[in-house]
N, C-alpha and C positions, 0 to 999 in steps of 0.2 A: 390450425394454429397450434404452435408448440408451447408447452408450459414447462417450467422447472418444477420438479417435485418439491413440495413444501419443506420436507426435511433437509433438502439441499440448500435452502436459502441462507441459513446461518453459515454453512460451509462456503458457499459462494461469496458471501460478504467477507468472511475471514480471508479467503483467497485474494479478493480484490484489495483488501487492506494491505496484504503483504506485497502484492504487485505494485501498488501505487507508491509504497514506501521504499521499494527496492531501488538501489542506484541503477541508473540507466545502463551502465557498462555491464553489470552483473546480470541484469534482466536480458540484455541483448545476447550475452554469452549462453545463458540457459536456453533462450529461444532458438539460437543458432544450432544448438545441439538437438533440438526437437526434430525428429526425422520426418514426420508426416504432416508437414505444414499444409493446411487446407487453402484452396482458392476462396477468395471472399470478394464481396462488393461493398463499397462504402455506402452507408446510409446517411451519415452526417460526419462532416469534417474529414480529417482532423482539423481542429481549429482551436485558437487560443482566445480566452476571454478573461473576465475579472469576476471575483467573488468577494463579498464583504466578509471580513473577519471580525467576529464579535468576541468580546471579552466580558469579564465580570470583575468588578473591584473587589479585591480580597477573596476571590474565588467563589463567593456566595452572594455578592451584592447585586445591584441592578445591572442588567446588561448594557453595554455601550458598544458603538462601532469603533474598532481599533484602526481599521484601514482596509485597503483592498489587496488581494493577492492574485497573481496570474495563475490561471488553470488551463490546461489543455484537455480536450475531450475528443472522443471519436466513437462512432457506432458503426458496426459492420454486420453483415450477414454472411455466414459461411455457406458452402455449397449444400450442406445437409439441412439448412434451414434455420439453424439457431442464430439468434441475434445477440451480439455481445456489445458491451459498453465499457469504455475505458476513460478514466479521469486521472490526472496527476497534477501536482503542483508544478508550476513553472511553464516554460514554453517549449517543451520537448514533444513535438507533434508525433514523431516516430514512436516514442514510448507509449503515448496514449493509444495509438493504433495497435501496437503489439498487445497491450493490455486488453483491448477490445476483442482481438482475435482469440487470445487465451481465454477470456471470459466466455466466448461462444463455445470454444472447445470444452471448457469446464462443464457446460450444460450437457454436452454429448458424452463425455467420459471423465467424470469428476475424479475417480480414483487415479487414473493415469496422470492427469494434470497435477493433482496434489503431490503425487510421488515424484514426478520428474521435473516439475517446474516450481511449484509452491514450496515444497519442503526444503529444497536446497537454499532458496532465497530466505526462508524463515530461519534456517539454521545460521546463515550468514548474518542476518540481523541480530539474532540472539548472541552470537559471538561478539559482534560489535557492541551490543549493550553490556555484555559481561566485561569487556575491556574497559568501557567507560566507568562501570561500577568499581572495577579494580583500581583504576587510576584515582578515582574519588576517594576510595577507602585508604589509599596510601597517604593522602593528605589530611586524614582525620586527626584531630587533636582532642584528647580527653582532658577536660577541665575537672579539677577537684578542689575542695577547700581544705586547707590545713588549719587546725586550731592551735593557737599559740597560748600557752599558759592556761590561766583559768578563765579567760574571756570567751 
């Protein structure tokens, strides 16, 4: 039985976060550039289901069910034995399967996957976030109070 090194669990979670949040087109482009794609067998899916989205009133109040969201998932085993799992919002079955294969590869060679797949996608997300911050900052209005006379 194969196990992930405990120190890699946080890195693996961070990588899965980036992969799940990445736009499908960019993920596909980075994956297409990966030269050594492994053969794999499907364990589960890919399939689409629903998850309950929970919220809190005011950010700290009692939790409540907001509604359901579509989620795609897949589990695969690559030829070297590692099992990968992929989840993403929406109904993109191909994206969930690619995430699962990359997750399995991450368990085999985390440095290579981080450098060639995760880092470019994280940089893309960071540029997108910075662009949104810049657009928001451009609309900022500074309010101040002027005092008239002795009042």
